[in-house]
Backbone bond lengths (Angstrom), bond angles and torsions (degrees), N, CA, C in turn:
res aa  C-N    CA-C-N  psi(-1)  N-CA   C-N-CA  omega(-1)  CA-C   N-CA-C  phi
1 M - - - 1.471 - - 1.521 109.31 -
2 R 1.305 117.22 138.75 1.456 120.89 -179.23 1.523 110.13 -68.97
3 P 1.374 117.36 152.51 1.465 120.14 -178.31 1.522 112.87 -55.01
4 G 1.338 117.49 -41.05 1.461 120.17 -179.90 1.506 112.44 -61.66
5 L 1.335 116.95 -38.12 1.459 120.38 178.71 1.515 111.46 -70.90
6 L 1.327 116.03 -33.90 1.464 119.19 176.67 1.521 110.69 -63.32
7 V 1.325 116.43 -42.25 1.466 120.52 177.96 1.511 110.40 -61.70
8 A 1.328 116.26 -45.58 1.462 120.07 -178.79 1.519 111.09 -62.43
9 A 1.329 116.64 -40.96 1.467 119.70 -180.00 1.522 110.77 -64.93
10 A 1.316 116.83 -39.71 1.459 120.13 179.21 1.516 111.35 -65.45
11 L 1.332 116.41 -39.27 1.451 119.91 -179.92 1.520 111.50 -68.11
12 L 1.311 117.35 -38.11 1.454 120.09 178.19 1.514 111.08 -61.28
13 S 1.312 117.42 -35.97 1.457 120.21 179.91 1.514 111.51 -69.38
14 A 1.345 117.70 -13.42 1.460 120.68 179.89 1.519 111.91 -78.90
15 V 1.334 118.52 -12.72 1.453 121.51 177.47 1.519 108.27 -88.18
16 P 1.345 118.26 106.86 1.452 119.77 -173.73 1.517 111.73 -67.81
17 A 1.324 116.25 146.53 1.459 121.06 172.84 1.517 108.88 -71.68
18 T 1.323 116.96 148.60 1.453 120.66 -178.33 1.513 112.16 -100.37
19 G 1.308 119.13 -5.14 1.453 120.09 -179.22 1.510 110.42 -171.29
20 D 1.338 116.70 177.85 1.454 121.13 178.80 1.523 110.13 -73.61
21 S 1.334 115.10 165.54 1.454 120.25 179.48 1.522 110.58 -67.51
22 I 1.330 115.91 149.52 1.451 121.22 179.23 1.525 108.43 -144.10
23 D 1.309 116.26 146.30 1.457 121.50 178.06 1.525 107.98 -118.44
24 P 1.345 118.30 88.87 1.462 120.32 -174.14 1.520 112.57 -66.90
25 T 1.329 114.92 148.22 1.456 120.99 176.88 1.527 109.29 -77.56
26 P 1.341 117.85 164.82 1.466 119.87 176.24 1.522 112.90 -56.34
27 V 1.321 117.75 -37.96 1.470 120.55 178.68 1.521 110.64 -64.50
28 Q 1.316 116.69 -41.28 1.462 120.32 179.33 1.527 111.48 -66.58
29 V 1.330 116.72 -40.12 1.464 120.49 176.89 1.522 109.93 -63.24
30 D 1.322 117.40 -45.31 1.462 120.84 179.43 1.527 111.24 -60.23
31 T 1.324 116.53 -38.08 1.459 120.40 -179.87 1.517 111.56 -64.17
32 L 1.309 116.80 -43.19 1.461 120.83 -177.64 1.519 112.93 -75.31
33 T 1.322 117.40 -25.02 1.472 120.11 -173.72 1.520 113.07 -105.66
34 Q 1.318 118.32 18.60 1.462 119.18 175.84 1.526 109.24 -60.74
35 I 1.317 115.62 148.97 1.464 121.02 -169.81 1.522 113.10 -83.15
36 D 1.310 117.32 -41.90 1.464 120.40 -168.65 1.522 114.02 -67.31
37 A 1.330 117.24 -40.49 1.459 120.42 -176.03 1.515 109.73 -160.57
38 L 1.330 115.19 162.34 1.452 119.05 174.89 1.525 109.88 -68.69
39 P 1.319 118.05 145.04 1.459 119.37 175.92 1.522 110.09 -67.05
40 T 1.318 116.15 145.98 1.452 119.75 178.26 1.523 110.39 -72.68
41 R 1.308 114.14 166.34 1.466 119.26 177.83 1.526 110.75 -59.12
42 A 1.316 116.57 -41.32 1.461 119.93 -179.02 1.526 111.46 -62.24
43 V 1.328 116.31 -39.69 1.466 120.43 179.93 1.523 110.29 -67.47
44 V 1.335 117.19 -44.78 1.461 120.52 179.55 1.530 110.26 -61.18
45 D 1.326 116.06 -44.26 1.467 119.61 179.40 1.526 110.98 -60.16
46 R 1.320 115.75 -39.11 1.472 119.53 -176.61 1.526 111.59 -68.64
47 V 1.330 117.59 -44.89 1.465 118.88 -174.82 1.529 112.67 -75.58
48 F 1.333 117.34 -22.20 1.456 118.84 179.29 1.534 112.73 -98.30
49 A 1.316 117.55 1.38 1.466 120.41 176.42 1.533 109.20 -90.24
50 P 1.340 117.10 151.10 1.466 125.87 -6.93 1.520 110.45 -79.38
51 G 1.310 115.59 158.41 1.453 120.04 177.63 1.507 110.85 -131.23
52 P 1.327 117.12 177.88 1.455 120.05 -176.97 1.522 114.03 -72.57
53 G 1.336 117.30 -16.55 1.461 120.38 -178.10 1.514 111.31 -125.95
54 P 1.332 117.18 -176.79 1.465 121.21 -177.64 1.521 114.13 -76.17
55 T 1.356 118.44 -12.60 1.466 121.55 -178.20 1.524 110.24 -128.66
56 P 1.329 118.10 67.33 1.474 119.75 -174.25 1.521 113.76 -62.44
57 G 1.338 118.12 -37.34 1.460 120.02 179.75 1.514 112.18 -64.85
58 L 1.317 116.11 -48.09 1.458 120.61 178.83 1.522 110.72 -64.56
59 D 1.318 117.27 -43.52 1.465 120.62 179.36 1.530 111.12 -58.39
60 A 1.334 116.27 -40.66 1.461 120.36 -179.42 1.524 110.98 -66.85
61 L 1.329 117.60 -43.87 1.460 120.46 -179.88 1.521 111.11 -63.95
62 L 1.323 117.32 -41.13 1.459 120.43 179.19 1.522 110.86 -63.65
63 A 1.333 116.23 -40.70 1.461 119.77 179.04 1.518 111.21 -64.16
64 L 1.322 117.07 -45.08 1.466 120.90 -179.25 1.526 111.10 -68.81
65 A 1.314 117.53 -37.17 1.465 121.18 -178.63 1.516 111.79 -63.29
66 G 1.321 117.12 -30.78 1.453 119.96 -177.35 1.506 115.31 -97.83
67 D 1.326 117.01 6.28 1.470 120.59 -174.78 1.526 109.90 -107.76
68 T 1.333 116.76 95.99 1.461 120.38 -177.33 1.522 113.10 -74.73
69 S 1.336 117.46 -3.48 1.465 119.52 175.54 1.524 111.41 -80.46
70 R 1.331 116.36 -10.33 1.461 121.03 -179.10 1.519 111.51 -78.19
71 D 1.322 115.08 162.74 1.453 120.36 170.68 1.526 108.48 -54.07
72 V 1.322 116.74 131.79 1.458 120.07 -173.98 1.524 111.60 -62.54
73 G 1.331 117.86 -33.27 1.457 120.14 178.55 1.508 112.02 -64.34
74 L 1.323 116.94 -41.76 1.454 121.15 178.55 1.520 110.42 -65.85
75 Q 1.319 116.40 -43.33 1.455 119.74 -179.25 1.524 111.51 -64.52
76 I 1.317 117.17 -41.22 1.459 121.01 179.87 1.524 110.92 -62.23
77 R 1.320 116.83 -41.74 1.465 119.35 179.56 1.519 111.70 -67.29
78 A 1.325 116.65 -34.99 1.462 119.51 176.27 1.528 110.38 -64.56
79 I 1.328 116.91 -42.84 1.471 120.69 178.86 1.519 110.40 -62.58
80 R 1.321 117.05 -44.32 1.464 120.42 -178.18 1.521 112.68 -65.10
81 A 1.323 116.66 -29.46 1.465 120.36 -177.87 1.525 112.53 -80.04
82 L 1.319 118.36 -14.10 1.462 121.06 -172.83 1.536 114.99 -64.68
83 P 1.348 120.73 -43.79 1.464 118.79 -173.60 1.522 114.81 -56.59
84 Q 1.328 118.87 -28.89 1.461 119.48 -179.01 1.526 112.00 -65.94
85 Y 1.332 117.31 -13.11 1.461 120.80 179.34 1.531 112.90 -86.29
86 C 1.332 118.07 -1.39 1.464 117.59 179.61 1.528 113.76 -131.98
87 L 1.323 118.22 -12.98 1.458 119.07 179.18 1.529 109.95 -67.40
88 P 1.334 119.31 143.66 1.467 127.32 10.66 1.526 115.46 -90.52
89 A 1.317 119.31 -2.28 1.461 120.57 -178.25 1.520 109.35 -126.30
90 C 1.327 116.66 102.54 1.469 121.00 -173.56 1.516 114.04 -102.58
91 A 1.313 118.05 -20.22 1.463 120.39 -175.56 1.526 110.48 -57.15
92 G 1.334 115.07 129.35 1.455 120.16 177.11 1.513 115.42 81.54
93 T 1.339 117.84 4.75 1.462 120.64 -179.17 1.521 110.72 -90.13
94 R 1.329 116.13 165.81 1.463 121.08 176.55 1.518 110.85 -61.18
95 V 1.314 116.74 -37.06 1.464 120.95 -179.90 1.517 110.20 -62.46
96 H 1.312 116.40 -53.30 1.457 119.75 -178.58 1.520 111.40 -59.23
97 D 1.323 115.78 -47.03 1.462 119.23 -175.76 1.530 111.75 -64.43
98 A 1.336 116.74 -36.43 1.462 120.21 178.28 1.523 110.89 -65.81
99 L 1.325 117.15 -45.03 1.466 120.69 179.67 1.521 111.09 -64.87
100 F 1.314 116.03 -39.88 1.470 119.35 177.91 1.521 110.26 -60.66
101 R 1.334 117.61 -44.00 1.464 120.67 -178.76 1.524 111.58 -63.84
102 I 1.342 116.86 -38.97 1.461 119.35 179.50 1.532 110.46 -63.32
103 V 1.337 115.95 -48.94 1.468 119.70 -179.03 1.522 110.29 -63.38
104 D 1.320 117.34 -45.47 1.457 120.51 -177.43 1.524 111.50 -66.34
105 G 1.333 116.47 -34.69 1.454 119.61 177.33 1.515 112.16 -63.45
106 Y 1.331 116.57 -44.64 1.461 119.44 178.33 1.527 111.63 -70.70
107 R 1.331 116.73 -33.23 1.463 118.84 175.52 1.531 109.99 -60.58
108 T 1.317 116.68 -41.53 1.457 120.71 177.96 1.524 110.87 -62.35
109 Q 1.318 116.45 -41.05 1.465 119.65 177.41 1.519 111.54 -62.03
110 L 1.340 115.75 -42.84 1.462 119.86 -176.96 1.527 112.25 -63.37
111 A 1.321 116.12 -26.06 1.461 119.34 178.62 1.527 111.73 -68.00
112 A 1.346 115.89 -17.02 1.464 119.40 -177.02 1.516 113.89 -115.71
113 T 1.320 117.55 -28.63 1.470 120.00 -174.55 1.519 109.96 -159.77
114 A 1.320 115.80 164.40 1.457 120.46 175.98 1.526 110.12 -74.38
115 L 1.330 116.33 151.83 1.453 121.13 178.08 1.519 110.49 -90.88
116 A 1.318 115.37 148.73 1.455 120.51 171.53 1.525 108.67 -65.83
117 P 1.335 118.38 153.63 1.468 120.75 -177.36 1.531 113.67 -53.05
118 Q 1.332 118.09 -41.58 1.455 119.72 -179.82 1.525 111.52 -67.10
119 D 1.318 117.16 -37.01 1.458 119.81 177.20 1.528 110.78 -68.77
120 M 1.320 116.99 -33.06 1.455 119.78 175.98 1.534 110.46 -64.10
121 M 1.331 116.48 -38.42 1.459 120.13 176.39 1.523 111.04 -64.68
122 R 1.336 116.34 -41.33 1.465 119.96 177.93 1.525 110.75 -62.82
123 L 1.333 116.42 -43.14 1.458 120.79 179.46 1.521 110.72 -60.17
124 R 1.318 117.77 -50.76 1.463 120.66 -177.22 1.523 111.19 -62.13
125 T 1.318 116.75 -38.97 1.461 119.96 178.87 1.523 110.64 -64.90
126 A 1.322 116.52 -42.95 1.463 120.18 179.97 1.530 111.36 -66.94
127 M 1.332 117.35 -35.70 1.467 120.38 176.32 1.522 110.44 -62.95
128 E 1.327 116.40 -45.80 1.467 120.13 178.57 1.525 110.81 -60.66
129 A 1.327 116.01 -43.34 1.458 120.28 -178.17 1.530 111.11 -67.51
130 L 1.334 117.10 -37.82 1.462 119.71 177.31 1.527 109.91 -62.72
131 G 1.333 116.89 -42.51 1.455 119.17 175.93 1.523 112.01 -61.99
132 A 1.332 116.25 -38.07 1.464 121.17 -178.46 1.521 112.84 -67.47
133 T 1.335 118.22 -16.70 1.457 119.40 175.47 1.526 111.55 -69.97
134 Q 1.337 116.83 -18.12 1.465 121.97 179.20 1.529 110.98 51.30
135 S 1.323 115.09 43.05 1.461 119.79 -173.75 1.520 112.91 -67.97
136 G 1.334 116.60 -33.41 1.453 119.97 -175.77 1.513 113.94 69.92
137 L 1.325 117.63 13.15 1.458 121.03 -175.41 1.527 111.88 -81.41
138 Q 1.320 115.33 140.27 1.461 120.18 177.75 1.523 111.18 -59.15
139 G 1.324 116.72 -39.31 1.457 120.03 -179.86 1.510 113.04 -61.28
140 D 1.324 116.78 -34.48 1.460 120.31 178.22 1.528 111.00 -71.36
141 V 1.335 116.23 -39.16 1.466 119.85 175.56 1.520 109.78 -62.22
142 D 1.327 116.71 -44.49 1.469 120.39 178.88 1.531 111.06 -58.84
143 L 1.325 116.22 -42.49 1.465 120.33 -177.48 1.524 111.19 -66.61
144 L 1.324 117.00 -48.45 1.464 120.43 -174.61 1.524 112.92 -74.60
145 T 1.333 116.94 -21.40 1.474 119.50 176.29 1.519 112.12 -92.51
146 D 1.328 117.16 0.89 1.459 119.73 175.92 1.529 108.85 -57.69
147 P 1.334 118.19 132.19 1.473 120.33 -178.06 1.524 113.89 -55.54
148 T 1.338 116.99 -28.13 1.460 119.84 178.55 1.518 111.50 -58.97
149 L 1.332 116.70 -32.17 1.466 121.56 179.29 1.527 111.18 -98.66
150 L 1.330 116.34 -56.45 1.463 119.50 -173.63 1.521 112.51 -63.74
151 H 1.327 117.32 -33.72 1.463 120.76 -178.51 1.527 111.76 -110.80
152 H 1.307 115.56 28.62 1.468 120.10 176.57 1.523 109.66 -62.00
153 A 1.314 115.96 151.39 1.469 120.09 -178.32 1.527 112.13 -63.80
154 S 1.322 117.33 -25.96 1.461 120.82 179.49 1.518 110.79 -78.74
155 R 1.320 116.75 126.01 1.457 119.83 177.35 1.518 111.42 -66.13
156 D 1.329 116.56 -30.09 1.460 119.44 177.56 1.522 111.12 -62.98
157 V 1.326 117.16 -41.27 1.462 120.48 178.29 1.525 110.06 -67.37
158 Q 1.319 117.48 -40.32 1.463 120.69 177.29 1.530 110.93 -59.30
159 V 1.328 116.33 -47.71 1.464 120.40 -180.00 1.528 110.51 -62.66
160 T 1.316 116.61 -40.27 1.458 120.10 179.43 1.523 110.72 -63.22
161 A 1.332 116.89 -42.43 1.464 120.39 178.46 1.519 111.03 -62.55
162 V 1.322 117.01 -43.91 1.467 121.25 179.51 1.529 110.49 -62.76
163 T 1.326 116.12 -45.15 1.457 120.26 -179.94 1.521 111.19 -62.60
164 A 1.338 116.12 -41.39 1.468 120.04 179.24 1.524 111.00 -65.12
165 L 1.324 117.57 -41.37 1.456 121.21 178.58 1.524 111.05 -65.18
166 R 1.309 116.00 -36.60 1.471 120.72 177.06 1.528 110.57 -61.05
167 S 1.325 116.86 -40.31 1.468 120.86 -178.39 1.521 111.91 -77.50
168 L 1.316 116.30 -28.28 1.460 121.02 -170.36 1.519 113.18 -69.53
169 C 1.318 117.13 -41.20 1.459 121.45 -169.79 1.516 113.04 -110.59
170 S 1.310 114.12 149.82 1.459 122.90 168.65 1.520 105.88 -156.39
171 P 1.330 117.73 164.77 1.470 118.79 179.62 1.518 113.07 -59.20
172 D 1.325 117.14 -24.27 1.461 120.68 -178.68 1.523 112.67 -86.98
173 L 1.337 117.22 -10.19 1.455 120.36 -174.22 1.521 112.82 -116.24
174 C 1.299 117.25 -51.21 1.462 120.79 -176.60 1.526 111.39 -86.50
175 T 1.319 116.17 149.13 1.454 120.35 171.34 1.529 108.60 -68.80
176 P 1.331 118.41 159.44 1.470 119.43 178.25 1.526 112.93 -55.06
177 D 1.322 116.95 -39.69 1.476 119.48 179.86 1.518 111.73 -65.47
178 A 1.335 116.15 -41.86 1.463 119.57 179.51 1.522 110.71 -66.79
179 C 1.330 116.88 -39.99 1.461 120.11 177.82 1.521 111.06 -62.69
180 L 1.321 116.72 -43.08 1.462 120.34 179.92 1.517 110.37 -64.38
181 Q 1.321 117.11 -41.63 1.466 120.71 177.71 1.519 110.10 -62.21
182 D 1.315 116.86 -42.57 1.459 122.67 179.28 1.526 110.25 -59.04
183 V 1.326 116.12 -52.74 1.468 120.90 -177.81 1.524 111.02 -63.35
184 S 1.313 116.74 -44.29 1.466 120.39 -178.46 1.524 111.45 -63.31
185 A 1.321 116.40 -40.03 1.464 120.13 179.85 1.514 111.44 -66.10
186 V 1.325 116.44 -42.96 1.465 120.44 178.91 1.524 110.27 -63.86
187 R 1.326 115.85 -44.45 1.464 119.74 -178.79 1.530 111.45 -64.07
188 S 1.328 117.14 -33.75 1.467 120.60 -177.22 1.517 112.28 -66.33
189 L 1.322 116.39 -18.51 1.459 120.33 -177.82 1.529 112.30 -81.86
190 R 1.317 116.58 -16.34 1.469 120.30 -175.67 1.522 110.45 -68.04
191 T 1.341 115.20 129.33 1.462 120.34 178.87 1.519 112.34 -126.06
192 G 1.321 116.82 -19.75 1.447 120.48 -176.30 1.508 113.32 79.37
193 A 1.329 116.70 4.28 1.461 120.13 -175.22 1.519 113.34 -99.00
194 D 1.318 117.63 -10.24 1.463 119.17 -175.54 1.522 109.56 -142.05
195 T 1.313 117.04 119.82 1.460 119.85 -175.66 1.529 112.19 -68.99
196 Q 1.329 117.36 -32.59 1.461 120.25 179.99 1.526 110.77 -62.43
197 V 1.330 116.64 -49.86 1.447 120.85 -179.11 1.521 110.64 -69.20
198 D 1.329 116.82 -45.93 1.459 120.02 -177.75 1.526 111.96 -63.27
199 A 1.324 117.38 -36.24 1.464 119.68 178.34 1.528 110.47 -63.35
200 A 1.325 116.46 -41.71 1.466 120.06 178.08 1.524 110.57 -65.77
201 I 1.339 116.31 -40.10 1.464 120.64 179.89 1.522 111.09 -64.07
202 N 1.333 116.62 -47.51 1.463 120.52 -178.43 1.524 111.43 -61.99
203 S 1.319 116.05 -40.38 1.457 120.03 178.68 1.524 110.97 -65.74
204 A 1.339 115.81 -42.83 1.462 119.69 179.91 1.524 111.33 -64.92
205 L 1.320 116.98 -43.52 1.464 120.05 -178.73 1.520 111.57 -63.42
206 A 1.328 117.18 -35.99 1.462 119.98 177.94 1.526 110.94 -63.16
207 D 1.322 116.76 -41.30 1.462 120.52 -179.47 1.528 112.18 -75.00
208 L 1.335 116.16 -29.38 1.458 120.03 -177.27 1.528 112.74 -90.16
209 A 1.322 117.66 -1.50 1.455 120.68 -173.81 1.524 111.97 -57.32
210 R 1.334 116.75 -37.70 1.452 119.65 -178.38 1.523 112.47 -67.05
211 C 1.318 116.83 -17.70 1.460 119.93 -179.84 1.525 112.10 -63.84
212 V 1.310 117.21 -33.08 1.457 120.55 -173.91 1.522 111.46 -105.35
213 Q 1.324 117.58 7.78 1.468 120.31 176.21 1.524 109.53 -83.43
214 P 1.310 117.44 138.38 1.461 120.31 -179.31 1.533 111.29 -66.08
């Protein structure tokens, strides 16, 4: 194997799996990959029941979310469906911890090499889902404001980070310090040179304004 491929293989192993392996049925795949909207928690629970544990729907989504050998479309939909399993309180849950590991694993990879397009899609989806947990955790703010993500060369990744930070914090969830860090990091990205990024920044700052109000 060439040295470059060895590096890539080692980096891929740094992204932890979020669950055990699963072999979904055609009906289960169809349920997760419907076009119009994500399946509800009740629907996911129904199609994956019965299962070996008390939470077959959640167990299945966690397994699919962490399995990069799967079709990327199926994996992305599994990741997107995860936050509904922990709202309104996600901090410390299996869902939150799995999403954090996925994002942090890809962040570690980015520090050493560029990601393949499909892995970039997985990263952005996991970032959005982590923000959607609305955890308010300092560790999540630290992760999403890491320059590797927030100041990535891709404008799509920048917008995703801003959007995730916008969802993550509120005066009722984040500590004042975390809110200030969130707002300051988002504001630091503004350059006035790109309407896509600036539009996301302006929208996020408007929603986060209450975070820094006394």
